[in-house]
All heavy atoms as a GROMACS GRO file, in nm:
protein
  613
    1MET      N    1   0.085  -0.119  -0.001
    1MET     CA    2   0.000  -0.002  -0.001
    1MET      C    3   0.090   0.124  -0.002
    1MET      O    4   0.189   0.131   0.068
    1MET     CB    5  -0.091  -0.003   0.121
    1MET     CG    6  -0.182   0.114   0.132
    1MET     SD    7  -0.299   0.090   0.269
    1MET     CE    8  -0.444   0.144   0.184
    2CYS      N    9   0.051   0.226  -0.075
    2CYS     CA   10   0.129   0.352  -0.086
    2CYS      C   11   0.074   0.457   0.009
    2CYS      O   12  -0.047   0.461   0.037
    2CYS     CB   13   0.123   0.406  -0.229
    2CYS     SG   14   0.228   0.315  -0.341
    3SER      N   15   0.163   0.538   0.058
    3SER     CA   16   0.125   0.653   0.137
    3SER      C   17   0.224   0.764   0.102
    3SER      O   18   0.315   0.745   0.024
    3SER     CB   19   0.129   0.617   0.287
    3SER     OG   20   0.259   0.585   0.325
    4SER      N   21   0.206   0.877   0.167
    4SER     CA   22   0.303   0.983   0.144
    4SER      C   23   0.365   1.025   0.276
    4SER      O   24   0.299   1.023   0.382
    4SER     CB   25   0.236   1.103   0.074
    4SER     OG   26   0.133   1.156   0.156
    5ASP      N   27   0.492   1.053   0.273
    5ASP     CA   28   0.567   1.100   0.388
    5ASP      C   29   0.606   1.245   0.365
    5ASP      O   30   0.639   1.284   0.252
    5ASP     CB   31   0.695   1.019   0.409
    5ASP     CG   32   0.670   0.887   0.477
    5ASP    OD1   33   0.554   0.848   0.494
    5ASP    OD2   34   0.771   0.821   0.511
    6LEU      N   35   0.603   1.324   0.471
    6LEU     CA   36   0.656   1.460   0.466
    6LEU      C   37   0.799   1.454   0.515
    6LEU      O   38   0.825   1.410   0.626
    6LEU     CB   39   0.571   1.554   0.552
    6LEU     CG   40   0.430   1.581   0.504
    6LEU    CD1   41   0.354   1.669   0.604
    6LEU    CD2   42   0.430   1.648   0.367
    7LEU      N   43   0.891   1.505   0.433
    7LEU     CA   44   1.033   1.498   0.463
    7LEU      C   45   1.094   1.638   0.457
    7LEU      O   46   1.081   1.708   0.356
    7LEU     CB   47   1.103   1.405   0.369
    7LEU     CG   48   1.041   1.264   0.357
    7LEU    CD1   49   1.107   1.186   0.243
    7LEU    CD2   50   1.054   1.190   0.487
    8HIS      N   51   1.158   1.680   0.564
    8HIS     CA   52   1.218   1.811   0.573
    8HIS      C   53   1.369   1.797   0.548
    8HIS      O   54   1.439   1.723   0.620
    8HIS     CB   55   1.196   1.870   0.715
    8HIS     CG   56   1.256   2.003   0.734
    8HIS    ND1   57   1.191   2.118   0.698
    8HIS    CD2   58   1.374   2.041   0.788
    8HIS    CE1   59   1.267   2.223   0.729
    8HIS    NE2   60   1.379   2.176   0.785
    9VAL      N   61   1.419   1.862   0.443
    9VAL     CA   62   1.561   1.847   0.402
    9VAL      C   63   1.644   1.942   0.490
    9VAL      O   64   1.618   2.062   0.499
    9VAL     CB   65   1.579   1.881   0.253
    9VAL    CG1   66   1.726   1.875   0.216
    9VAL    CG2   67   1.500   1.783   0.167
   10THR      N   68   1.747   1.886   0.553
   10THR     CA   69   1.837   1.965   0.639
   10THR      C   70   1.972   1.992   0.574
   10THR      O   71   2.038   2.090   0.607
   10THR     CB   72   1.861   1.895   0.774
   10THR    OG1   73   1.914   1.765   0.751
   10THR    CG2   74   1.728   1.883   0.851
   11GLU      N   75   2.013   1.907   0.479
   11GLU     CA   76   2.139   1.925   0.407
   11GLU      C   77   2.124   1.858   0.271
   11GLU      O   78   2.055   1.756   0.258
   11GLU     CB   79   2.257   1.856   0.477
   11GLU     CG   80   2.306   1.926   0.603
   11GLU     CD   81   2.425   1.855   0.659
   11GLU    OE1   82   2.528   1.844   0.586
   11GLU    OE2   83   2.420   1.810   0.773
   12VAL      N   84   2.191   1.916   0.171
   12VAL     CA   85   2.193   1.855   0.038
   12VAL      C   86   2.320   1.892  -0.034
   12VAL      O   87   2.375   2.000  -0.013
   12VAL     CB   88   2.069   1.897  -0.045
   12VAL    CG1   89   2.073   2.044  -0.078
   12VAL    CG2   90   2.051   1.814  -0.172
   13SER      N   91   2.372   1.800  -0.115
   13SER     CA   92   2.485   1.828  -0.203
   13SER      C   93   2.449   1.777  -0.341
   13SER      O   94   2.389   1.672  -0.357
   13SER     CB   95   2.614   1.768  -0.151
   13SER     OG   96   2.602   1.628  -0.142
   14PHE      N   97   2.488   1.856  -0.442
   14PHE     CA   98   2.458   1.827  -0.580
   14PHE      C   99   2.582   1.807  -0.662
   14PHE      O  100   2.690   1.855  -0.623
   14PHE     CB  101   2.380   1.945  -0.644
   14PHE     CG  102   2.240   1.966  -0.591
   14PHE    CD1  103   2.218   2.058  -0.491
   14PHE    CD2  104   2.134   1.893  -0.641
   14PHE    CE1  105   2.090   2.080  -0.441
   14PHE    CE2  106   2.007   1.914  -0.590
   14PHE     CZ  107   1.985   2.008  -0.490
   15ASP      N  108   2.568   1.742  -0.778
   15ASP     CA  109   2.676   1.728  -0.872
   15ASP      C  110   2.667   1.847  -0.971
   15ASP      O  111   2.601   1.840  -1.074
   15ASP     CB  112   2.663   1.596  -0.948
   15ASP     CG  113   2.771   1.577  -1.052
   15ASP    OD1  114   2.868   1.656  -1.055
   15ASP    OD2  115   2.758   1.484  -1.132
   16PHE      N  116   2.728   1.958  -0.934
   16PHE     CA  117   2.727   2.076  -1.021
   16PHE      C  118   2.845   2.062  -1.115
   16PHE      O  119   2.954   2.115  -1.097
   16PHE     CB  120   2.742   2.204  -0.940
   16PHE     CG  121   2.624   2.236  -0.853
   16PHE    CD1  122   2.637   2.244  -0.715
   16PHE    CD2  123   2.499   2.255  -0.908
   16PHE    CE1  124   2.530   2.274  -0.634
   16PHE    CE2  125   2.390   2.287  -0.828
   16PHE     CZ  126   2.405   2.297  -0.692
   17ASP      N  127   2.822   1.991  -1.225
   17ASP     CA  128   2.932   1.961  -1.320
   17ASP      C  129   2.941   2.066  -1.431
   17ASP      O  130   3.029   2.060  -1.515
   17ASP     CB  131   2.915   1.823  -1.378
   17ASP     CG  132   2.783   1.803  -1.451
   17ASP    OD1  133   2.700   1.895  -1.453
   17ASP    OD2  134   2.760   1.691  -1.503
   18ASP      N  135   2.855   2.168  -1.433
   18ASP     CA  136   2.860   2.269  -1.536
   18ASP      C  137   2.954   2.381  -1.492
   18ASP      O  138   2.928   2.449  -1.394
   18ASP     CB  139   2.718   2.326  -1.559
   18ASP     CG  140   2.710   2.425  -1.674
   18ASP    OD1  141   2.817   2.471  -1.717
   18ASP    OD2  142   2.598   2.455  -1.715
   19GLU      N  143   3.064   2.399  -1.567
   19GLU     CA  144   3.164   2.497  -1.525
   19GLU      C  145   3.111   2.640  -1.533
   19GLU      O  146   3.166   2.728  -1.467
   19GLU     CB  147   3.287   2.481  -1.612
   19GLU     CG  148   3.358   2.349  -1.592
   19GLU     CD  149   3.475   2.329  -1.685
   19GLU    OE1  150   3.520   2.428  -1.746
   19GLU    OE2  151   3.524   2.216  -1.696
   20ASP      N  152   3.008   2.665  -1.610
   20ASP     CA  153   2.951   2.800  -1.623
   20ASP      C  154   2.848   2.830  -1.518
   20ASP      O  155   2.788   2.937  -1.518
   20ASP     CB  156   2.889   2.818  -1.761
   20ASP     CG  157   2.996   2.813  -1.872
   20ASP    OD1  158   3.110   2.853  -1.846
   20ASP    OD2  159   2.960   2.767  -1.982
   21PHE      N  160   2.822   2.739  -1.425
   21PHE     CA  161   2.723   2.756  -1.318
   21PHE      C  162   2.795   2.818  -1.200
   21PHE      O  163   2.873   2.751  -1.131
   21PHE     CB  164   2.663   2.618  -1.286
   21PHE     CG  165   2.528   2.624  -1.220
   21PHE    CD1  166   2.420   2.685  -1.284
   21PHE    CD2  167   2.508   2.568  -1.096
   21PHE    CE1  168   2.295   2.689  -1.225
   21PHE    CE2  169   2.383   2.572  -1.035
   21PHE     CZ  170   2.277   2.632  -1.102
   22THR      N  171   2.769   2.945  -1.173
   22THR     CA  172   2.841   3.020  -1.068
   22THR      C  173   2.811   2.966  -0.931
   22THR      O  174   2.712   2.899  -0.908
   22THR     CB  175   2.809   3.168  -1.074
   22THR    OG1  176   2.670   3.185  -1.033
   22THR    CG2  177   2.831   3.229  -1.213
   23LEU      N  178   2.897   3.004  -0.836
   23LEU     CA  179   2.874   2.966  -0.696
   23LEU      C  180   2.743   3.024  -0.646
   23LEU      O  181   2.674   2.959  -0.566
   23LEU     CB  182   2.989   3.012  -0.610
   23LEU     CG  183   3.125   2.939  -0.628
   23LEU    CD1  184   3.231   3.002  -0.540
   23LEU    CD2  185   3.109   2.791  -0.595
   24GLU      N  186   2.707   3.143  -0.687
   24GLU     CA  187   2.581   3.204  -0.648
   24GLU      C  188   2.461   3.123  -0.699
   24GLU      O  189   2.363   3.103  -0.629
   24GLU     CB  190   2.572   3.349  -0.693
   24GLU     CG  191   2.668   3.444  -0.625
   24GLU     CD  192   2.811   3.440  -0.682
   24GLU    OE1  193   2.832   3.386  -0.793
   24GLU    OE2  194   2.902   3.490  -0.614
   25GLU      N  195   2.473   3.079  -0.824
   25GLU     CA  196   2.366   2.998  -0.883
   25GLU      C  197   2.356   2.862  -0.814
   25GLU      O  198   2.246   2.813  -0.789
   25GLU     CB  199   2.391   2.978  -1.036
   25GLU     CG  200   2.373   3.106  -1.114
   25GLU     CD  201   2.427   3.092  -1.257
   25GLU    OE1  202   2.530   3.027  -1.278
   25GLU    OE2  203   2.360   3.150  -1.345
   26GLN      N  204   2.472   2.803  -0.780
   26GLN     CA  205   2.474   2.678  -0.707
   26GLN      C  206   2.403   2.695  -0.570
   26GLN      O  207   2.323   2.612  -0.531
   26GLN     CB  208   2.615   2.628  -0.690
   26GLN     CG  209   2.682   2.585  -0.817
   26GLN     CD  210   2.826   2.545  -0.799
   26GLN    OE1  211   2.873   2.518  -0.687
   26GLN    NE2  212   2.901   2.546  -0.907
   27GLN      N  213   2.438   2.802  -0.500
   27GLN     CA  214   2.383   2.826  -0.370
   27GLN      C  215   2.232   2.847  -0.378
   27GLN      O  216   2.158   2.806  -0.291
   27GLN     CB  217   2.451   2.948  -0.301
   27GLN     CG  218   2.411   2.961  -0.158
   27GLN     CD  219   2.450   2.839  -0.072
   27GLN    OE1  220   2.566   2.793  -0.076
   27GLN    NE2  221   2.357   2.785   0.003
   28SER      N  222   2.186   2.911  -0.485
   28SER     CA  223   2.043   2.934  -0.505
   28SER      C  224   1.969   2.800  -0.519
   28SER      O  225   1.857   2.785  -0.460
   28SER     CB  226   2.023   3.019  -0.629
   28SER     OG  227   1.883   3.036  -0.654
   29VAL      N  228   2.027   2.704  -0.587
   29VAL     CA  229   1.966   2.571  -0.599
   29VAL      C  230   1.962   2.503  -0.462
   29VAL      O  231   1.861   2.445  -0.421
   29VAL     CB  232   2.037   2.486  -0.704
   29VAL    CG1  233   1.985   2.343  -0.703
   29VAL    CG2  234   2.023   2.549  -0.844
   30ILE      N  235   2.073   2.509  -0.392
   30ILE     CA  236   2.080   2.448  -0.257
   30ILE      C  237   1.976   2.512  -0.167
   30ILE      O  238   1.903   2.442  -0.096
   30ILE     CB  239   2.223   2.464  -0.200
   30ILE    CG1  240   2.319   2.377  -0.280
   30ILE    CG2  241   2.227   2.425  -0.052
   30ILE    CD1  242   2.467   2.405  -0.251
   31ASP      N  243   1.968   2.644  -0.171
   31ASP     CA  244   1.872   2.716  -0.084
   31ASP      C  245   1.727   2.682  -0.118
   31ASP      O  246   1.640   2.690  -0.032
   31ASP     CB  247   1.893   2.866  -0.093
   31ASP     CG  248   2.024   2.912  -0.031
   31ASP    OD1  249   2.084   2.833   0.045
   31ASP    OD2  250   2.064   3.026  -0.060
   32SER      N  251   1.705   2.644  -0.244
   32SER     CA  252   1.563   2.611  -0.284
   32SER      C  253   1.521   2.477  -0.226
   32SER      O  254   1.402   2.444  -0.225
   32SER     CB  255   1.552   2.607  -0.435
   32SER     OG  256   1.616   2.496  -0.493
   33VAL      N  257   1.617   2.400  -0.172
   33VAL     CA  258   1.586   2.266  -0.119
   33VAL      C  259   1.602   2.260   0.032
   33VAL      O  260   1.510   2.215   0.104
   33VAL     CB  261   1.677   2.161  -0.185
   33VAL    CG1  262   1.656   2.023  -0.124
   33VAL    CG2  263   1.652   2.154  -0.336
   34VAL      N  264   1.714   2.308   0.084
   34VAL     CA  265   1.743   2.301   0.228
   34VAL      C  266   1.640   2.384   0.303
   34VAL      O  267   1.614   2.499   0.268
   34VAL     CB  268   1.886   2.346   0.258
   34VAL    CG1  269   1.908   2.355   0.409
   34VAL    CG2  270   1.987   2.251   0.197
   35GLY      N  271   1.585   2.324   0.407
   35GLY     CA  272   1.486   2.393   0.489
   35GLY      C  273   1.346   2.375   0.441
   35GLY      O  274   1.251   2.420   0.508
   36ASN      N  275   1.330   2.312   0.327
   36ASN     CA  276   1.195   2.288   0.273
   36ASN      C  277   1.145   2.147   0.301
   36ASN      O  278   1.223   2.057   0.323
   36ASN     CB  279   1.190   2.315   0.122
   36ASN     CG  280   1.203   2.465   0.093
   36ASN    OD1  281   1.127   2.544   0.146
   36ASN    ND2  282   1.298   2.499   0.009
   37THR      N  283   1.015   2.133   0.303
   37THR     CA  284   0.950   2.005   0.329
   37THR      C  285   0.885   1.955   0.201
   37THR      O  286   0.818   2.034   0.132
   37THR     CB  287   0.846   2.019   0.442
   37THR    OG1  288   0.912   2.067   0.559
   37THR    CG2  289   0.777   1.887   0.470
   38PHE      N  290   0.907   1.829   0.169
   38PHE     CA  291   0.857   1.770   0.047
   38PHE      C  292   0.770   1.650   0.079
   38PHE      O  293   0.801   1.575   0.172
   38PHE     CB  294   0.971   1.727  -0.046
   38PHE     CG  295   1.062   1.842  -0.085
   38PHE    CD1  296   1.177   1.866  -0.015
   38PHE    CD2  297   1.028   1.927  -0.191
   38PHE    CE1  298   1.260   1.971  -0.049
   38PHE    CE2  299   1.110   2.031  -0.228
   38PHE     CZ  300   1.224   2.054  -0.157
   39GLU      N  301   0.665   1.632   0.002
   39GLU     CA  302   0.578   1.518   0.019
   39GLU      C  303   0.621   1.412  -0.085
   39GLU      O  304   0.626   1.439  -0.204
   39GLU     CB  305   0.433   1.556  -0.004
   39GLU     CG  306   0.334   1.446   0.026
   39GLU     CD  307   0.192   1.492   0.027
   39GLU    OE1  308   0.166   1.611  -0.001
   39GLU    OE2  309   0.104   1.407   0.050
   40VAL      N  310   0.657   1.294  -0.036
   40VAL     CA  311   0.712   1.188  -0.120
   40VAL      C  312   0.626   1.064  -0.102
   40VAL      O  313   0.594   1.023   0.008
   40VAL     CB  314   0.858   1.160  -0.082
   40VAL    CG1  315   0.915   1.044  -0.164
   40VAL    CG2  316   0.944   1.283  -0.097
   41GLU      N  317   0.588   1.003  -0.216
   41GLU     CA  318   0.510   0.880  -0.215
   41GLU      C  319   0.603   0.762  -0.184
   41GLU      O  320   0.706   0.746  -0.242
   41GLU     CB  321   0.445   0.856  -0.351
   41GLU     CG  322   0.336   0.955  -0.387
   41GLU     CD  323   0.215   0.942  -0.298
   41GLU    OE1  324   0.176   0.830  -0.263
   41GLU    OE2  325   0.160   1.047  -0.263
   42VAL      N  326   0.561   0.683  -0.084
   42VAL     CA  327   0.640   0.566  -0.042
   42VAL      C  328   0.545   0.451  -0.017
   42VAL      O  329   0.423   0.467   0.001
   42VAL     CB  330   0.721   0.594   0.085
   42VAL    CG1  331   0.828   0.699   0.060
   42VAL    CG2  332   0.632   0.636   0.201
   43ASP      N  333   0.601   0.330  -0.023
   43ASP     CA  334   0.525   0.211   0.013
   43ASP      C  335   0.533   0.192   0.164
   43ASP      O  336   0.633   0.229   0.228
   43ASP     CB  337   0.581   0.085  -0.056
   43ASP     CG  338   0.553   0.086  -0.205
   43ASP    OD1  339   0.446   0.139  -0.247
   43ASP    OD2  340   0.637   0.033  -0.280
   44ASP      N  341   0.430   0.135   0.221
   44ASP     CA  342   0.426   0.117   0.366
   44ASP      C  343   0.540   0.031   0.419
   44ASP      O  344   0.583   0.048   0.533
   44ASP     CB  345   0.292   0.056   0.410
   44ASP     CG  346   0.177   0.154   0.392
   44ASP    OD1  347   0.201   0.276   0.385
   44ASP    OD2  348   0.062   0.110   0.388
   45ASP      N  349   0.593  -0.059   0.335
   45ASP     CA  350   0.701  -0.146   0.380
   45ASP      C  351   0.842  -0.094   0.341
   45ASP      O  352   0.940  -0.161   0.360
   45ASP     CB  353   0.682  -0.288   0.328
   45ASP     CG  354   0.676  -0.297   0.174
   45ASP    OD1  355   0.662  -0.190   0.110
   45ASP    OD2  356   0.689  -0.409   0.123
   46ASP      N  357   0.847   0.033   0.291
   46ASP     CA  358   0.978   0.090   0.256
   46ASP      C  359   1.061   0.116   0.382
   46ASP      O  360   1.008   0.159   0.485
   46ASP     CB  361   0.962   0.223   0.180
   46ASP     CG  362   0.928   0.203   0.036
   46ASP    OD1  363   0.933   0.087  -0.013
   46ASP    OD2  364   0.895   0.301  -0.031
   47ASP      N  365   1.192   0.092   0.372
   47ASP     CA  366   1.281   0.122   0.482
   47ASP      C  367   1.340   0.262   0.460
   47ASP      O  368   1.309   0.331   0.364
   47ASP     CB  369   1.389   0.016   0.498
   47ASP     CG  370   1.481   0.003   0.375
   47ASP    OD1  371   1.483   0.093   0.290
   47ASP    OD2  372   1.552  -0.100   0.368
   48ASP      N  373   1.427   0.304   0.554
   48ASP     CA  374   1.484   0.439   0.546
   48ASP      C  375   1.560   0.464   0.416
   48ASP      O  376   1.558   0.572   0.360
   48ASP     CB  377   1.577   0.464   0.665
   48ASP     CG  378   1.501   0.483   0.796
   48ASP    OD1  379   1.379   0.516   0.789
   48ASP    OD2  380   1.560   0.468   0.904
   49GLU      N  381   1.630   0.364   0.367
   49GLU     CA  382   1.706   0.378   0.242
   49GLU      C  383   1.611   0.400   0.124
   49GLU      O  384   1.636   0.484   0.039
   49GLU     CB  385   1.795   0.254   0.217
   49GLU     CG  386   1.881   0.271   0.094
   49GLU     CD  387   1.974   0.153   0.074
   49GLU    OE1  388   1.990   0.070   0.165
   49GLU    OE2  389   2.034   0.145  -0.035
   50ASP      N  390   1.502   0.326   0.120
   50ASP     CA  391   1.404   0.343   0.012
   50ASP      C  392   1.342   0.484   0.016
   50ASP      O  393   1.320   0.548  -0.086
   50ASP     CB  394   1.292   0.238   0.024
   50ASP     CG  395   1.340   0.097   0.000
   50ASP    OD1  396   1.434   0.078  -0.081
   50ASP    OD2  397   1.284   0.006   0.063
   51ILE      N  398   1.313   0.530   0.137
   51ILE     CA  399   1.253   0.663   0.152
   51ILE      C  400   1.353   0.770   0.109
   51ILE      O  401   1.319   0.865   0.038
   51ILE     CB  402   1.206   0.687   0.299
   51ILE    CG1  403   1.089   0.590   0.329
   51ILE    CG2  404   1.167   0.827   0.323
   51ILE    CD1  405   1.052   0.581   0.474
   52ALA      N  406   1.478   0.757   0.150
   52ALA     CA  407   1.583   0.851   0.111
   52ALA      C  408   1.599   0.851  -0.043
   52ALA      O  409   1.612   0.959  -0.103
   52ALA     CB  410   1.714   0.818   0.178
   53ASN      N  411   1.598   0.735  -0.104
   53ASN     CA  412   1.610   0.727  -0.250
   53ASN      C  413   1.494   0.796  -0.319
   53ASN      O  414   1.511   0.863  -0.420
   53ASN     CB  415   1.620   0.582  -0.295
   53ASN     CG  416   1.753   0.520  -0.260
   53ASN    OD1  417   1.855   0.589  -0.242
   53ASN    ND2  418   1.760   0.387  -0.251
   54ALA      N  419   1.374   0.781  -0.266
   54ALA     CA  420   1.257   0.846  -0.323
   54ALA      C  421   1.272   0.998  -0.312
   54ALA      O  422   1.237   1.072  -0.405
   54ALA     CB  423   1.127   0.801  -0.254
   55LEU      N  424   1.324   1.047  -0.200
   55LEU     CA  425   1.345   1.191  -0.181
   55LEU      C  426   1.453   1.243  -0.276
   55LEU      O  427   1.437   1.346  -0.336
   55LEU     CB  428   1.381   1.221  -0.037
   55LEU     CG  429   1.404   1.369  -0.003
   55LEU    CD1  430   1.281   1.453  -0.038
   55LEU    CD2  431   1.443   1.383   0.142
   56VAL      N  432   1.561   1.164  -0.293
   56VAL     CA  433   1.668   1.204  -0.387
   56VAL      C  434   1.612   1.215  -0.528
   56VAL      O  435   1.640   1.312  -0.597
   56VAL     CB  436   1.786   1.100  -0.382
   56VAL    CG1  437   1.876   1.116  -0.502
   56VAL    CG2  438   1.863   1.115  -0.252
   57GLU      N  439   1.531   1.119  -0.568
   57GLU     CA  440   1.470   1.127  -0.703
   57GLU      C  441   1.379   1.248  -0.715
   57GLU      O  442   1.380   1.318  -0.818
   57GLU     CB  443   1.388   1.000  -0.730
   57GLU     CG  444   1.473   0.878  -0.760
   57GLU     CD  445   1.390   0.755  -0.788
   57GLU    OE1  446   1.281   0.769  -0.847
   57GLU    OE2  447   1.434   0.646  -0.751
   58HIS      N  448   1.301   1.278  -0.613
   58HIS     CA  449   1.212   1.391  -0.614
   58HIS      C  450   1.289   1.521  -0.628
   58HIS      O  451   1.256   1.609  -0.710
   58HIS     CB  452   1.124   1.393  -0.488
   58HIS     CG  453   1.028   1.504  -0.483
   58HIS    ND1  454   0.910   1.504  -0.553
   58HIS    CD2  455   1.032   1.624  -0.415
   58HIS    CE1  456   0.846   1.618  -0.531
   58HIS    NE2  457   0.917   1.692  -0.447
   59VAL      N  458   1.393   1.537  -0.546
   59VAL     CA  459   1.473   1.661  -0.549
   59VAL      C  460   1.551   1.674  -0.682
   59VAL      O  461   1.561   1.783  -0.739
   59VAL     CB  462   1.569   1.667  -0.427
   59VAL    CG1  463   1.671   1.780  -0.440
   59VAL    CG2  464   1.488   1.680  -0.298
   60THR      N  465   1.600   1.562  -0.734
   60THR     CA  466   1.667   1.564  -0.862
   60THR      C  467   1.571   1.609  -0.972
   60THR      O  468   1.605   1.693  -1.057
   60THR     CB  469   1.725   1.426  -0.897
   60THR    OG1  470   1.825   1.393  -0.800
   60THR    CG2  471   1.787   1.422  -1.037
   61ASP      N  472   1.451   1.553  -0.974
   61ASP     CA  473   1.351   1.593  -1.072
   61ASP      C  474   1.313   1.741  -1.057
   61ASP      O  475   1.295   1.813  -1.155
   61ASP     CB  476   1.225   1.508  -1.062
   61ASP     CG  477   1.245   1.365  -1.105
   61ASP    OD1  478   1.347   1.334  -1.171
   61ASP    OD2  479   1.159   1.279  -1.073
   62LEU      N  480   1.302   1.787  -0.934
   62LEU     CA  481   1.261   1.924  -0.907
   62LEU      C  482   1.365   2.026  -0.951
   62LEU      O  483   1.334   2.128  -1.012
   62LEU     CB  484   1.236   1.940  -0.756
   62LEU     CG  485   1.194   2.078  -0.708
   62LEU    CD1  486   1.053   2.112  -0.755
   62LEU    CD2  487   1.202   2.084  -0.558
   63THR      N  488   1.493   1.995  -0.925
   63THR     CA  489   1.600   2.092  -0.949
   63THR      C  490   1.667   2.070  -1.084
   63THR      O  491   1.726   2.164  -1.139
   63THR     CB  492   1.708   2.084  -0.842
   63THR    OG1  493   1.769   1.958  -0.844
   63THR    CG2  494   1.652   2.116  -0.704
   64GLY      N  495   1.662   1.950  -1.135
   64GLY     CA  496   1.733   1.920  -1.260
   64GLY      C  497   1.881   1.888  -1.237
   64GLY      O  498   1.956   1.872  -1.330
   65TRP      N  499   1.923   1.879  -1.110
   65TRP     CA  500   2.059   1.846  -1.076
   65TRP      C  501   2.065   1.714  -1.001
   65TRP      O  502   1.982   1.688  -0.916
   65TRP     CB  503   2.121   1.956  -0.989
   65TRP     CG  504   2.141   2.082  -1.064
   65TRP    CD1  505   2.056   2.190  -1.065
   65TRP    CD2  506   2.246   2.116  -1.152
   65TRP    NE1  507   2.105   2.287  -1.147
   65TRP    CE2  508   2.223   2.244  -1.201
   65TRP    CE3  509   2.362   2.049  -1.194
   65TRP    CZ2  510   2.309   2.307  -1.291
   65TRP    CZ3  511   2.446   2.112  -1.280
   65TRP    CH2  512   2.423   2.239  -1.328
   66CYS      N  513   2.169   1.635  -1.030
   66CYS     CA  514   2.188   1.506  -0.964
   66CYS      C  515   2.230   1.531  -0.816
   66CYS      O  516   2.320   1.606  -0.790
   66CYS     CB  517   2.294   1.428  -1.036
   66CYS     SG  518   2.326   1.265  -0.965
   67VAL      N  519   2.160   1.466  -0.727
   67VAL     CA  520   2.189   1.478  -0.583
   67VAL      C  521   2.297   1.378  -0.545
   67VAL      O  522   2.283   1.259  -0.572
   67VAL     CB  523   2.060   1.450  -0.501
   67VAL    CG1  524   2.092   1.449  -0.353
   67VAL    CG2  525   1.952   1.553  -0.534
   68PHE      N  526   2.404   1.427  -0.484
   68PHE     CA  527   2.511   1.342  -0.431
   68PHE      C  528   2.470   1.282  -0.296
   68PHE      O  529   2.500   1.169  -0.267
   68PHE     CB  530   2.640   1.420  -0.412
   68PHE     CG  531   2.734   1.415  -0.529
   68PHE    CD1  532   2.836   1.508  -0.536
   68PHE    CD2  533   2.725   1.323  -0.630
   68PHE    CE1  534   2.926   1.507  -0.641
   68PHE    CE2  535   2.814   1.321  -0.735
   68PHE     CZ  536   2.914   1.413  -0.739
   69GLY      N  537   2.404   1.362  -0.215
   69GLY     CA  538   2.364   1.316  -0.083
   69GLY      C  539   2.276   1.419  -0.018
   69GLY      O  540   2.275   1.536  -0.057
   70LEU      N  541   2.198   1.372   0.080
   70LEU     CA  542   2.115   1.464   0.155
   70LEU      C  543   2.081   1.406   0.292
   70LEU      O  544   2.092   1.287   0.314
   70LEU     CB  545   1.986   1.504   0.080
   70LEU     CG  546   1.889   1.397   0.034
   70LEU    CD1  547   1.807   1.340   0.144
   70LEU    CD2  548   1.799   1.460  -0.072
   71ASN      N  549   2.047   1.495   0.381
   71ASN     CA  550   1.998   1.458   0.513
   71ASN      C  551   1.859   1.516   0.526
   71ASN      O  552   1.827   1.623   0.471
   71ASN     CB  553   2.087   1.514   0.624
   71ASN     CG  554   2.222   1.449   0.630
   71ASN    OD1  555   2.236   1.331   0.601
   71ASN    ND2  556   2.324   1.525   0.663
   72TYR      N  557   1.773   1.442   0.598
   72TYR     CA  558   1.635   1.487   0.612
   72TYR      C  559   1.583   1.432   0.743
   72TYR      O  560   1.644   1.350   0.811
   72TYR     CB  561   1.551   1.434   0.495
   72TYR     CG  562   1.533   1.284   0.499
   72TYR    CD1  563   1.424   1.225   0.562
   72TYR    CD2  564   1.628   1.200   0.439
   72TYR    CE1  565   1.411   1.086   0.565
   72TYR    CE2  566   1.614   1.063   0.442
   72TYR     CZ  567   1.506   1.007   0.505
   72TYR     OH  568   1.489   0.871   0.511
   73ARG      N  569   1.466   1.485   0.779
   73ARG     CA  570   1.397   1.432   0.896
   73ARG      C  571   1.247   1.418   0.858
   73ARG      O  572   1.198   1.492   0.774
   73ARG     CB  573   1.413   1.520   1.018
   73ARG     CG  574   1.356   1.658   1.005
   73ARG     CD  575   1.379   1.739   1.131
   73ARG     NE  576   1.329   1.875   1.114
   73ARG     CZ  577   1.205   1.914   1.131
   73ARG    NH1  578   1.113   1.823   1.166
   73ARG    NH2  579   1.168   2.037   1.112
   74HIS      N  580   1.183   1.323   0.920
   74HIS     CA  581   1.040   1.303   0.897
   74HIS      C  582   0.962   1.412   0.971
   74HIS      O  583   0.997   1.450   1.081
   74HIS     CB  584   0.993   1.165   0.949
   74HIS     CG  585   1.023   1.054   0.857
   74HIS    ND1  586   1.141   0.985   0.863
   74HIS    CD2  587   0.952   1.002   0.757
   74HIS    CE1  588   1.141   0.890   0.772
   74HIS    NE2  589   1.030   0.899   0.704
   75VAL      N  590   0.857   1.459   0.909
   75VAL     CA  591   0.768   1.556   0.969
   75VAL      C  592   0.640   1.482   1.007
   75VAL      O  593   0.578   1.415   0.925
   75VAL     CB  594   0.735   1.673   0.872
   75VAL    CG1  595   0.634   1.767   0.936
   75VAL    CG2  596   0.861   1.745   0.830
   76LEU      N  597   0.603   1.489   1.132
   76LEU     CA  598   0.481   1.422   1.179
   76LEU      C  599   0.359   1.493   1.125
   76LEU      O  600   0.353   1.616   1.122
   76LEU     CB  601   0.477   1.418   1.332
   76LEU     CG  602   0.592   1.340   1.398
   76LEU    CD1  603   0.577   1.351   1.549
   76LEU    CD2  604   0.593   1.197   1.353
   77LYS      N  605   0.263   1.414   1.081
   77LYS     CA  606   0.140   1.471   1.023
   77LYS      C  607   0.039   1.496   1.132
   77LYS      O  608   0.034   1.438   1.233
   77LYS     CB  609   0.079   1.375   0.924
   77LYS     CG  610   0.169   1.354   0.805
   77LYS     CD  611   0.106   1.260   0.708
   77LYS     CE  612   0.200   1.232   0.590
   77LYS     NZ  613   0.143   1.142   0.496
   0.00000   0.00000   0.00000
């Protein structure tokens, strides 16, 4: 069965491989994610790794940048 989890991102790092992408532009992308809460669809039997992977995919799709790693916390509903 699927449900959604609210996940608050506390840290994120991206693969900014575009040399023309300034540090200010990179920070803008980071700032658009860190401190925000995202709703992610998960299966009831998903473990922490599955949930983290779903969040990484969501943030990657949202920003267009590959996520190297992130930290998050669950938000109680």
